C-alpha positions as CSV (number, residue, x, y, z in Angstrom):
1,M,93.2,-22.6,183.6
2,R,95.6,-23.3,186.4
3,D,94.7,-23.9,189.7
4,E,95.5,-21.5,193.1
5,S,98.8,-23.6,194.7
6,E,100.6,-23.6,191.2
7,I,100.3,-19.8,190.7
8,R,101.3,-19.6,194.6
9,D,104.1,-21.9,194.0
10,Q,105.1,-19.4,190.9
11,Y,104.3,-16.9,193.0
12,D,106.9,-17.7,196.1
13,C,109.3,-19.0,193.2
14,L,109.7,-15.3,191.9
15,T,109.8,-14.1,195.1
16,E,113.0,-15.5,196.3
17,E,114.1,-15.6,193.1
18,L,114.0,-11.8,193.1
19,E,115.8,-11.6,196.4
20,S,118.3,-13.7,195.5
21,E,121.9,-12.7,195.8
22,E,121.9,-13.0,191.3
23,M,119.1,-10.5,190.9
24,R,121.5,-7.3,191.5
25,H,120.9,-5.7,188.0
26,E,118.2,-3.3,188.4
27,G,116.2,-4.0,185.2
28,V,116.0,-7.4,185.6
29,K,114.7,-6.8,189.4
30,Q,112.1,-4.5,187.9
31,M,110.6,-7.1,185.3
32,F,110.4,-9.7,188.2
33,T,108.3,-6.8,190.8
34,Y,106.0,-6.0,188.2
35,Y,105.1,-9.5,187.3
36,K,104.9,-10.7,191.2
37,R,102.5,-7.8,191.2
38,A,100.5,-9.0,188.1
39,L,100.5,-12.2,189.6
40,G,99.1,-11.3,193.4
41,W,96.8,-8.6,191.5
42,V,94.9,-12.3,189.8
43,L,95.4,-13.8,192.6
44,E,93.3,-11.0,195.1
45,E,90.8,-11.2,191.9
46,E,90.3,-14.3,192.0
47,H,89.1,-14.9,195.7
48,M,87.5,-11.8,196.3
């Protein structure tokens, strides 16, 4: 299992990618949003 810092780095990277100008295509934005949300849930559940 990956450690928290690795997951947080991945989450931050996805957030930056989602906000970049290159992510204008709506389908790609939606996919990253779902993935980002899932990572957030994993982080919350592991630290409750």
